[in-house]
Residue, then its C-alpha position, 0 to 999 in steps of 0.5 A: m500499500q502507497i501512502s500519500p501525504a494527506g495535504g498538498g505539497g506547499d502545505s507539506q513542506s511547511h508541515p513537514g510532521k503533517e505527511q508523517q503524522a497523517a501516514g501515521v493515522g491512516i496505517l492506525l485505521q488499517i491495523m483497527m480494521l484488521v484486527l476487528s475482522f479478525v475478532l468478529g471472524h472468530v466470535l462469528r464462527r464459535h458461535r456457528f454463525y453461517y450468515l455471515p462468514e469471515a469474508s463477508a464481514s471483513l467485506l462490511i467493516g470496509l463498507i461502513v468505515g468508508a461510509l462513515a469517512n464519507i458522511s464526515n466530509t474526510e473522504t480527501s484525507i481518509r482516500a488519501w490514506f488508503n492510496f491503493h494500487e494494483e501494482f501492490f496488489f499483484l506484487f505483495l498481497l496476491p503472491p502470499i496467497i496464492f503460493q499458500s494454495g499452492f501449498s496447502l494442498s495435500p498430495k493425495p487428494f489432489f492427484s487421487n482427483f487430478g484429473a477432475i479438477v484438471t478438468f474444471s479449472i482448465l476447461g472449466t475456467f475456459i469454457a466460462s470465459v468464452v461463455t460469459g464473452v460471448l453472451v456479454y458481446l450478444g447483449g451489445l449488439i441487440y442493446l441488451t447492455y452496454k456494447l464492449p469490443f469483442v476482444e474486452c468482451l473476453m477479457f470480461g469475460a476471463l476476469i470475472s471467472a475467476t471463482d474465490p470459495v474461501t468464504v464457504l470453505s470454512i463453511f464447509q469444515e464446520l458443516g462436515i462437507d461431502t470429502n469428494l465436494y471439498a476437494l474439487v472445490f479446493g482444487e478447482s479453486v488452485l487452478n483457476d486463478a492461475m487459468a484465469i489471469s492467463l486468459y486475461r493476460t493473453m487476450s489483453s495483449l491481443k487487442s493490438h492485433a489484426p481480427g484474423q489472427n486472433f484465434f491463432m495468437v489466442i491459443f499460443r500466446f495462452l500455451e506460452t504464457f502458461v505452460g512457460s509460467l507454469s515451467a519455471g514455477v516447477g523449475v524454481g521449486f525442484i531447485s529450491a529442493l534440490i538445494s535443500f536436500s545436497a545442502g544439509l540445512d536441516i541442523d539446528n544452527l542453520q534452521n534460520l538460514e533455510c528458513c530464509l531460503f524457503v521464504l525466499f524462492p517462492y519471490f524468486s519464481y514470482m519475479l523471475a516469471e514476471g521479468l520474462g514477460l510470463t504470469g507470476i501467479v501461475s509460476i509461483l502456484f506450482t512453485g508452492i505446490v513443488m515445494k511443499h510436495y519435495t521441498f519442505s521434506n528436506l526442513s528441520e522439523n522446527s523449520q517446517r513449523f515456521v514455514s507453515a506458520f509464516f505462511h498460513l499468516i501472512s495469506s490471512l493477513a493479505e486475504t482479509f485485507v484485501f477484503i476490508y479493501m474492497g468494502f472500503d472502495i466501494a463506499m470511496e471510489q466514483h462509480s459508474w452507475s450509470h449502466v445498471g442494465f450491464i451490471f444484472f444481465s452479466i450476473i445472468f449471463i454468469g451463472v449460465a456460464r457456470a453452469a456451462n463449465v459446471f454441467s459440461c466437465a462434469y459430464l465428462v468426468n462421469l463418463v470414466r468414472p464407474a456409477p459408485r465414484q461418479i459426480p452426483v448430481k447435488h454435487q454438480k449443484a452446489l458447485w455451481y452455486i458455490g461459485l462466488r468472484g473474489a479477489m482476484a477478480f477484484a486486482l483483474a478489474l483494478q487493472s482494466v481500468h487502466d488496461f481498457p478504454e476510460g468509459h470501458g474499465q470503469t464499467i467493467f470495474t464497477a460491475t466486478t465490483a458489485i458482483v464481487v459483493l453480491t456473491v460474497l454477500l448474499i451466496g456466502g451468507s446463504t452457503g449453508t442453507v443450501l447445503e443443507t438442502l441439497q443434503v451434501v453435509g454431515d458426511d464427515h462428522d466422524g473425524p478431520l476432514s484432512e484425515s478423511l480426504d486421505g481416505n476410501n472416501g475421497y476419489v480415487a482414480p478408478s479401474y477400468n478393466e470393468d469398462a474395458t469393452s467400452g467402444n466410446r472413444l472418448k471414454m477411451k482418450l479420458k482413461e488413458f488420461h487417467k492412466s497417466t496420472a497414476s504413471f506420474t504417482a509412481l514416477d514421483r514415488n520411485y524417482l523423483t522424491p528421492f532425487f530430491t528429499s531426504q525422506n522415504g515414501d512412508d514419510e513422504e505420506e506422514h508430511g503430505k498431510i496436512d490440514y486443509h485453510p479456508n484461505v483460498t483466492 
């Protein structure tokens, strides 16, 4: 966050202490809101009040403080204290949130659901982005909504397709949600942010190209950006594992060194990708996955406890501040409310696109799963309903103000902000009731959710011998993909883990079991 002086240039020169005083008061106000958010969130969670989740409470606190600032005619000075830029957002707030998402993945449920998670997060996000963009464009052609160029409609579809289930995952744990559904929601949320930002930046780079080149350029640019960022993140993760393994840092008197290196490598991955013109968010996500799976095992016991607590702490602080700022910004910013129809129909279009995403991908996944392991319709309905929008959509909307022409960017920013507030407050608050109505709760009261996910209740790669006579070509292709994930598991156990870590197979499974935290974008 950049703190600007509350007064003008001449005033700050004649009274140099006022600038520092204004910054101090601004930071004090931010700390007070953070403290209030954490305390209120704890009270709500303790009393099991699901109608106001923690993220919603943080959003409301920001709204109330911003509204009070307007009423008290202190908007200019308050706004100077909160002189927030998307550069700060992307460089300092999102990286720890995304890294923690990858770092907190438990390998067993993630890889046993790998095919379904990849289908929902990559193919599904692509479908949702395109469907939203096309519907917004068609709505503009028939004067139903604000008219935007086709590429800008696709950019809006990409940024608004990033889901943020942080509001509902904490409710999942409290209600004892079905472990299969939890694994799918968590896994999708980890990967679809990376997919959405790659799509958005790819579309943004195409605005200057000729229309005839758009389709092929989209495919090439997306593959270049996503695969390149993924490779950079995985490469940095393996380098960190190799250094920690070969350097012998896991001894008591070098704990400070190994912790410092572990904290620095994620930001090294992020800045490397950004410096190469790739996507740092994608890179740091996969760095987190690799470092948890390999590098973490090479740390001493005390260092493992420290880095786990450290990343959970900073991601929680960043995430809470994001929701506070979103609420504050809604109350303080000058929004473009002249196109209310665009906001209204965009919400409808997003619901249609989310349905196309969930139900089409679930159909593909169920093609290769035997009947007992298929994703039931009630889980599909729950996946559709809890597709909230949050931090990533808001951050990309902030950036769109600069990427789009003035009127277009402001309209999209206003629409995105309104959608985030409505989904977080209304859908987040009603999630508990809807899940109980769909009868997907109460299955995990016998033990901790993280343990259940590692047990037999989770989806596992199905056996294909029973279905070997099927002549469906698509089914066979999808089965081969699932078999390849099993082959990767064997490769990891037999070659990668012994090469990059000091743990054997049993130790790896033990370290692989970690608690799921609700702080996901």
